[in-house]
KEGU-752339 format. One record per residue (C-alpha): x, y, z; residue number from 1; residue in one letter. Coordinates in nm, 2 decimals. Each point is the difference from the previous one (the first is absolute). Layout:
# residues N
x; y; z; i; aa
X; Y; Z; NUM; A
...
//
This chain:
# residues 158
x; y; z; i; aa
0.01; 0.01; -0.01; 1; M
0.10; 0.35; -0.08; 2; N
0.20; 0.14; 0.33; 3; V
-0.13; 0.36; -0.09; 4; E
-0.39; -0.15; 0.01; 5; I
0.11; -0.19; 0.32; 6; M
0.10; 0.31; 0.17; 7; K
-0.31; 0.19; -0.08; 8; G
-0.24; -0.28; 0.12; 9; M
0.10; 0.08; 0.36; 10; R
-0.18; 0.33; -0.01; 11; F
-0.31; -0.13; -0.16; 12; M
-0.25; -0.04; 0.28; 13; R
-0.37; -0.09; -0.03; 14; D
-0.24; 0.30; 0.09; 15; L
-0.29; -0.22; 0.04; 16; V
0.13; -0.23; 0.27; 17; K
-0.31; -0.24; 0.09; 18; N
-0.09; -0.07; -0.37; 19; R
0.21; -0.29; -0.15; 20; K
-0.17; 0.04; -0.34; 21; S
0.03; 0.39; -0.02; 22; Q
0.35; 0.21; 0.00; 23; V
0.03; 0.37; -0.05; 24; R
0.30; 0.21; -0.05; 25; Y
0.05; 0.37; 0.00; 26; C
0.31; 0.21; -0.07; 27; E
0.03; 0.37; 0.01; 28; K
0.10; 0.20; -0.30; 29; L
0.20; 0.28; -0.01; 30; S
-0.29; 0.24; -0.08; 31; N
-0.18; -0.11; 0.31; 32; G
-0.25; -0.26; -0.17; 33; Q
0.04; -0.38; 0.05; 34; S
-0.01; -0.29; -0.23; 35; V
-0.22; -0.26; 0.15; 36; H
0.04; -0.37; -0.12; 37; V
-0.27; -0.25; 0.09; 38; Y
0.02; -0.39; -0.02; 39; F
-0.30; -0.23; 0.08; 40; W
0.00; -0.37; -0.06; 41; R
-0.27; -0.22; -0.15; 42; E
-0.04; -0.37; -0.04; 43; K
-0.02; -0.15; -0.35; 44; E
-0.03; -0.34; -0.14; 45; F
0.25; -0.07; -0.29; 46; V
-0.03; -0.37; -0.15; 47; S
-0.11; -0.13; 0.33; 48; D
0.25; 0.18; 0.21; 49; R
-0.05; 0.27; 0.25; 50; V
0.20; 0.30; -0.08; 51; V
0.02; 0.34; 0.16; 52; Y
0.00; 0.30; -0.21; 53; V
0.11; 0.31; 0.17; 54; W
-0.14; 0.32; -0.18; 55; N
0.19; 0.32; 0.03; 56; A
-0.11; 0.37; -0.10; 57; A
0.18; 0.32; 0.06; 58; A
-0.12; 0.35; 0.04; 59; I
0.18; 0.34; 0.05; 60; I
-0.21; 0.24; 0.23; 61; T
0.02; 0.25; 0.26; 62; D
-0.19; -0.19; 0.27; 63; S
-0.03; -0.36; 0.14; 64; R
-0.37; 0.07; 0.00; 65; K
-0.04; 0.05; -0.36; 66; K
0.21; -0.29; -0.07; 67; A
-0.20; -0.23; 0.20; 68; N
-0.32; 0.12; -0.16; 69; N
0.14; -0.05; -0.34; 70; W
0.12; -0.36; 0.08; 71; K
-0.32; -0.11; 0.18; 72; N
-0.23; 0.14; -0.29; 73; H
-0.17; 0.21; 0.21; 74; N
-0.24; 0.26; -0.13; 75; R
0.19; 0.31; 0.11; 76; R
0.32; -0.18; -0.12; 77; G
-0.16; -0.05; -0.36; 78; A
-0.04; 0.39; -0.04; 79; K
0.36; 0.05; 0.11; 80; Q
0.30; -0.04; -0.25; 81; E
0.35; -0.06; 0.07; 82; A
0.17; 0.32; 0.05; 83; T
0.36; -0.11; -0.01; 84; G
0.23; 0.29; -0.13; 85; K
0.32; -0.20; 0.09; 86; A
0.08; -0.11; -0.35; 87; G
0.23; -0.28; 0.00; 88; L
0.10; 0.00; 0.35; 89; E
-0.34; -0.16; 0.11; 90; G
0.02; -0.25; -0.27; 91; L
0.35; -0.10; 0.09; 92; K
-0.08; -0.05; 0.37; 93; K
-0.33; -0.21; -0.11; 94; A
0.24; -0.21; -0.23; 95; L
0.24; -0.04; 0.29; 96; H
-0.29; -0.14; 0.25; 97; I
-0.15; -0.21; -0.26; 98; I
0.35; -0.19; -0.09; 99; L
0.08; -0.03; 0.38; 100; Q
-0.36; -0.14; 0.06; 101; F
0.07; -0.26; -0.26; 102; R
0.27; -0.14; 0.17; 103; Y
-0.26; -0.07; 0.29; 104; R
-0.20; -0.25; -0.22; 105; L
-0.02; -0.36; 0.08; 106; K
0.03; -0.26; -0.25; 107; P
-0.38; -0.03; -0.04; 108; N
-0.07; 0.39; -0.03; 109; E
0.03; 0.21; -0.30; 110; Y
-0.02; 0.41; 0.00; 111; L
-0.22; 0.17; -0.24; 112; F
0.02; 0.38; -0.02; 113; V
-0.35; 0.10; -0.12; 114; V
-0.10; 0.37; -0.14; 115; F
-0.35; 0.15; -0.08; 116; D
0.09; 0.27; -0.23; 117; D
0.22; 0.07; -0.31; 118; E
0.23; 0.21; 0.18; 119; K
0.10; -0.26; 0.25; 120; R
0.00; -0.26; -0.27; 121; K
0.26; 0.19; -0.19; 122; N
0.21; 0.07; 0.31; 123; A
0.01; -0.37; 0.11; 124; Y
0.14; -0.10; -0.33; 125; R
0.33; 0.03; 0.12; 126; W
-0.06; -0.31; 0.21; 127; L
0.09; -0.23; -0.29; 128; E
0.36; 0.09; 0.02; 129; R
0.02; -0.15; 0.36; 130; Y
-0.16; -0.32; -0.13; 131; G
-0.36; 0.05; 0.04; 132; F
-0.24; -0.14; -0.24; 133; M
-0.32; 0.13; -0.16; 134; E
-0.31; -0.15; 0.08; 135; F
-0.33; 0.02; -0.20; 136; H
-0.35; -0.09; 0.07; 137; K
-0.24; -0.01; -0.30; 138; N
0.26; 0.14; -0.22; 139; G
0.05; 0.31; 0.25; 140; K
0.33; 0.08; 0.19; 141; L
-0.12; -0.02; 0.33; 142; I
0.34; -0.02; 0.18; 143; A
0.38; -0.07; 0.04; 144; Y
0.10; -0.29; 0.20; 145; G
0.30; -0.16; 0.14; 146; S
0.13; -0.30; 0.26; 147; F
0.28; 0.03; 0.24; 148; N
0.31; 0.00; -0.24; 149; P
0.22; -0.15; 0.28; 150; S
-0.24; -0.32; 0.00; 151; I
-0.05; -0.08; -0.35; 152; G
-0.23; 0.01; -0.28; 153; Q
-0.38; 0.00; -0.07; 154; W
-0.15; -0.30; 0.14; 155; A
-0.14; -0.25; -0.28; 156; Q
-0.24; -0.27; 0.00; 157; K
0.19; -0.33; 0.03; 158; E
//
């Protein structure tokens, strides 16, 4: 495993302590806003096997409350847009958090980075450079996915 990534993992801490299937990370940006990266786990059945899929989504905004409303699809959050004005700084921090989280995955877990608009879809395209693959549903791109690179490859039915 990359030593630089391992050093960074010490600083990752779960902000949602009591929920094993939900994790939220928040980092301040130089302009006073914060990047919020959410991870939540869902159980899926693939080829008669149980697989856990961690979904990830990121938003840059000026308050935790706005970010939580957006993530939870609250009607107040639906009206609010991402107010991120940090440029590449926020995207780079979100990338760092996502790549660190990927190394925490177990053999039967996968990470999907999901998006709900064209702006995020285009921003997340850079994940392909780090080994993420496109996932389509009904011919439409819905997420970029990865496994823990230190463990192995995508699990195939034997």
